[in-house]
N, C-alpha and C positions, 0 to 999 in steps of 0.2 A: 579204751580208756584205762589209765593207770591210776589207781586209788591207793594212797598211803594207808598202812596198817600200823598203829602204834603198839609196840610190844613192851613198852615201859623200860627199855634199856637203850642207852645212847649208842652202844656198839652193835646194835641190831637194826637193820633197815628192813621193814616189812612193806609189801605192796601186793596189790591184786590187779591182774590184767583181765579185763572183760571187754571184748569188742576189738576194734581195730588197733594194730600195733604200728604206730607212725613215729617218724623221727621227731616231730614237734611234741608229741605227748611223752616221748622217752626222755627228752632233755631235762625236765624237772627232777626225774629220778637220778639221772647222771649227776646233776648239780648237788642233790642231797648226798649221794654216795661220796662225791669229791669233798664236800664240806665235812662229812663225818670222818673221812680218812685223814683230814688235817688234825683231828683230835685223838684218833686211835690208830695204833700200829696195824691192827687186823680188825676186819669187820665180819659180821655174820649177816646172812640174808634169809628172810622168810618170804617166799613167793607163792602166791596163789594164782593159778591160771584157770579161769572159768571157761571162757570161750575166746579164742583168738580167731576173729572172722577174716580180717584182711591184713596181711603182713606186707608192709612197705619195705622194699629193698634198701632204701636209705636208712631205715631204722635198724635193719639187720647189720648193715655196715657200721653204723654209729655204735651199736651195742658191741659188736665184735672188736672194734678199735679200742673201746673203753676196757673191755674184758682182757684183751691181750696186753694192754699197758698196765694192768693191775693184777696180773695172775697171782702174785704172791701176797696180795693185800687182803685176801679173804680166807677164813679158816673153816667155816661151815655154811652150807646152803641147804635149806629145807624147801623142796619143791612140792607143792600140794596141788594135785589135779587128778582128774579121772581120765585124762588123755594119755593113752599108753605111750605114744611117741615121745612125750616129754620125759618119761621115765628112762627111755633109751639114751636121750641126750644127757640126762643127769648122771647116768652110769658112766658115760664116756668122759665126763668132767672129772671123775675120780682119778684119772691118770695124772692129774696135776699134783705134784708133791705138796703136801701140807694142806690140801683142800679136801674136805669131806662133804660130799653131796649125797643127800638121801631123798628118795622119792616117796611120797605119802599120798594116799587116796583122800578125798574130802571127808570121808568118815573118820579119818585119823588126824584131823586138824589139830586137836588139842595135843596129841602125841607129838606132832611135828613142832608145835610151838614150844613144848617142854624140851624137846631134843635140841633145838637151835639155841635155847637159853642155857642148857647144861654145859 
């Protein structure tokens, strides 16, 4: 399930993933990002990953297509999770010019929120 998190800034999209990661549940997030990109040249993302139980390949493909078509539309991404493998993928995303991705533990939630806002 993907749940929105309101960070009180229109250029920041926040969400929490807990449970299954499916194409159908991903679409509202993609719609929100697309709508915000109409108003902002660059977006920031705050993402909490609690537990990702089942990952649907169609969701991965949909996410990848969106990400690749918007590589330069994001400037900061804060990834909050205690899952170590997410940190590795966040580190790999830093090879994209102009994109700053940082990994935070759940104990650092407030620090992550402040960083993505700054």
